[in-house]
C-alpha positions in Angstrom: -0.8 134.4 107.9 2.6 132.6 107.9 4.2 135.7 106.3 2.7 137.9 109.0 4.0 135.6 111.8 7.4 135.4 110.2 7.6 139.2 109.8 6.4 139.7 113.4 9.1 137.2 114.6 11.8 139.0 112.6 10.8 142.4 114.0 10.7 141.0 117.6 14.2 139.4 117.3 15.8 142.3 115.4 16.5 144.1 118.6 18.6 141.3 119.9 21.0 141.3 117.0 24.1 143.3 117.8 24.6 146.3 115.6 28.0 147.4 114.5 29.0 150.8 115.7 31.8 153.0 114.4 34.0 152.0 117.3 33.8 148.2 116.7 33.3 148.2 113.0 36.6 150.0 112.4 38.8 147.2 113.5 38.1 143.8 115.1 39.3 143.5 118.7 42.9 142.4 119.1 44.1 143.6 115.7 46.8 146.3 115.3 47.5 148.7 112.5 51.0 150.1 111.8 52.5 152.3 109.1 55.9 151.3 107.7 58.2 153.6 105.7 59.4 151.6 102.8 62.7 152.1 100.8 63.5 151.3 97.2 60.0 151.9 95.7 61.0 153.4 92.4 57.9 152.9 90.3 54.1 152.5 90.5 54.5 148.7 90.4 56.6 148.5 93.5 53.7 148.8 96.0 52.2 145.7 94.5 55.2 143.7 95.4 55.4 145.2 98.9 51.7 144.5 99.5 51.9 140.9 98.3 55.0 140.3 100.5 53.1 141.5 103.5 49.9 139.6 102.7 51.9 136.3 102.7 52.8 136.8 106.4 50.5 134.7 108.6 48.4 137.0 110.7 48.2 139.9 108.3 44.6 140.9 107.7 45.1 143.8 105.4 48.1 145.5 103.7 48.2 148.5 101.5 51.3 150.2 100.0 51.5 153.7 98.5 54.2 154.7 96.0 53.7 158.5 96.5 54.3 158.4 100.3 56.7 155.4 100.2 54.6 153.8 103.0 52.7 150.6 103.8 49.8 150.3 106.1 49.4 146.9 107.7 46.6 145.5 109.9 47.7 142.3 111.6 47.0 140.0 114.5 49.8 140.5 117.1 49.2 137.0 118.4 50.4 135.6 115.0 53.0 138.0 113.9 55.0 141.1 114.9 56.6 144.2 113.3 59.9 142.5 112.9 58.4 139.8 110.8 56.5 142.4 108.7 59.7 144.4 108.0 61.6 141.2 107.3 59.0 140.3 104.7 59.4 143.6 102.8 63.2 143.4 103.1 63.2 139.9 101.6 61.2 141.3 98.7 63.8 143.9 98.1 62.1 146.8 100.0 63.6 147.4 103.4 61.1 149.0 105.8 60.8 150.3 109.3 58.1 151.4 111.6 57.3 155.0 110.9 58.5 157.3 113.6 55.0 158.6 114.4 53.8 155.0 115.1 56.6 154.2 117.6 
């Protein structure tokens, strides 16, 4: 009896729970994603250093770096950081970077 009531309650309230859609699941509101072209990556270990330098920046939510394309993709909260701070972080780690032209 209690299980039936609980199951009925869950079914009845399930329609009030917001469901993530492709539009809002892709990126939380307010976050921005940019691609940086990164210099001086000479081996497959370099992207790890680039990624870690970006992840230390307050406001960075996600950072990925790719040796093959010499790029970094960064998702960040623009209320906490900006592109200049991101490029400064990689430069301070020995990898100067700039916003990729197609992102400007």
